[in-house]
C-alpha positions as CSV (number, residue, x, y, z in Angstrom):
1,M,0.0,0.0,0.0
2,I,1.2,3.5,-0.8
3,K,0.2,6.8,0.9
4,Y,-0.1,9.8,-1.4
5,K,-2.0,13.0,-1.8
6,K,-3.5,14.9,-4.7
7,R,-1.8,18.1,-5.8
8,R,-2.8,20.7,-8.4
9,K,0.4,21.0,-10.5
10,E,2.1,17.6,-10.1
11,K,-1.2,15.6,-9.7
12,W,0.2,13.2,-7.0
13,I,2.9,13.4,-4.4
14,V,4.3,10.5,-2.4
15,E,3.8,10.8,1.4
16,E,5.7,7.9,2.7
17,P,8.9,6.1,1.4
18,I,8.2,3.3,-1.0
19,R,10.5,0.3,-1.6
20,F,10.2,-2.0,-4.5
21,V,12.4,-5.0,-5.3
22,L,13.5,-5.0,-8.9
23,Q,13.7,-8.6,-9.9
24,D,14.6,-8.2,-13.6
25,F,18.2,-8.9,-14.3
26,I,18.5,-5.8,-16.5
27,L,17.8,-3.7,-13.4
28,Q,20.1,-5.5,-11.1
29,G,23.6,-4.1,-10.3
30,I,22.6,-0.5,-11.0
31,E,23.2,2.0,-8.2
32,H,21.9,5.5,-8.1
33,S,21.3,8.0,-5.3
34,G,19.0,11.0,-5.9
35,K,16.8,13.2,-3.8
36,Y,13.6,11.3,-4.5
37,L,14.7,8.2,-6.4
38,S,17.5,5.7,-5.5
39,I,18.5,2.2,-6.5
40,K,20.7,0.0,-4.5
41,N,21.1,-3.8,-4.2
42,G,18.2,-4.3,-6.6
43,V,15.8,-2.1,-4.6
44,L,14.1,1.0,-6.0
45,R,13.4,3.5,-3.3
46,I,11.0,6.4,-3.8
47,E,11.1,9.2,-1.2
48,P,8.3,11.5,0.1
49,G,7.9,14.5,-2.1
50,Y,8.3,12.6,-5.4
51,A,5.6,13.8,-7.8
52,W,4.1,11.7,-10.6
53,D,1.1,12.0,-12.9
54,G,-0.7,8.8,-12.1
55,A,-2.1,6.6,-14.8
56,S,-1.9,7.8,-18.4
57,S,-3.7,7.1,-21.6
58,I,-6.9,5.2,-21.2
59,M,-6.5,4.2,-17.6
60,P,-8.1,6.3,-14.8
61,D,-6.4,6.9,-11.5
62,I,-8.0,4.0,-9.7
63,P,-6.5,2.4,-6.5
64,S,-5.3,-0.8,-8.3
65,V,-3.1,1.3,-10.7
66,M,-1.7,4.0,-8.5
67,E,1.4,2.1,-7.1
68,A,2.0,0.5,-10.6
69,S,1.9,4.0,-12.2
70,L,4.2,5.4,-9.5
71,I,6.9,2.7,-10.1
72,H,6.4,2.9,-13.8
73,D,6.9,6.7,-13.9
74,A,9.9,6.5,-11.6
75,G,11.5,3.9,-13.9
76,Y,10.9,6.0,-17.0
77,Q,12.3,9.0,-15.3
78,L,15.4,7.0,-14.5
79,M,15.6,6.0,-18.1
80,R,15.3,9.6,-19.2
81,E,18.1,10.6,-16.9
82,G,20.4,7.8,-18.2
83,V,20.4,5.9,-14.9
84,L,18.6,2.9,-16.4
85,P,19.4,1.7,-19.9
86,Q,16.8,2.1,-22.7
87,K,16.6,-1.7,-22.9
88,A,15.0,-1.6,-19.4
89,R,11.7,-0.3,-20.9
90,K,10.1,-3.7,-21.4
91,A,11.0,-4.8,-17.8
92,I,9.5,-1.6,-16.4
93,D,6.3,-2.0,-18.4
94,Q,6.1,-5.6,-17.2
95,I,6.5,-4.4,-13.6
96,F,3.5,-2.1,-14.3
97,Y,1.5,-5.0,-15.4
98,Q,2.4,-7.3,-12.5
99,V,1.9,-4.6,-9.8
100,S,-1.5,-3.7,-11.2
101,K,-2.6,-7.3,-11.0
102,D,-1.0,-7.7,-7.5
103,K,-3.0,-4.7,-6.3
104,G,-6.3,-6.2,-7.5
105,M,-6.8,-5.1,-11.0
106,N,-8.6,-7.5,-13.3
107,R,-6.1,-9.5,-15.4
108,F,-7.7,-8.5,-18.7
109,L,-7.8,-4.8,-17.7
110,A,-4.2,-5.0,-16.5
111,W,-3.2,-6.5,-19.9
112,I,-5.0,-3.7,-21.8
113,A,-3.2,-1.1,-19.7
114,Y,0.1,-2.9,-20.3
115,R,-0.5,-3.0,-24.0
116,A,-1.3,0.8,-23.9
117,V,2.1,1.6,-22.2
118,R,3.9,-0.7,-24.6
119,A,2.3,1.0,-27.6
120,G,2.5,4.6,-26.4
121,A,5.2,5.2,-23.8
122,K,8.4,4.7,-25.7
123,K,9.1,8.4,-26.1
124,A,8.4,9.0,-22.4
125,G,11.5,7.0,-21.5
126,Q,13.9,8.6,-24.0
127,P,16.5,11.1,-22.7
128,N,15.2,14.6,-22.5
129,T,18.4,16.6,-21.8
130,L,18.6,19.8,-23.8
131,R,21.7,21.6,-24.6
132,S,22.2,25.2,-25.7
133,P,24.9,26.3,-28.1
């Protein structure tokens, strides 16, 4: 269970630390320490104050998708920042699917949401660093 609150600008803000074990081999061995997101020993830690936009596309912000969308958004942010490799995208999308099911989402609805992120989220994980001349 996660504790979070609604905000105007960011949409959702984490209220309590979240720990999630990254079981995919692509995500193992990566270490990163940031203000809101860190990875160490295969554990993703999301700190209070981290903001995310909840579910995207066709999925409403229902309880069974909130933790999955949080982990998914954190993973994609880490890909954009170059902490996670681009090849981690499928693993992060699969985590979204599994967590949605684990939190009580109907298997078919979780599959539809998974297919939606597979089809439409690729650009969201690509590096977004801009440089000026």
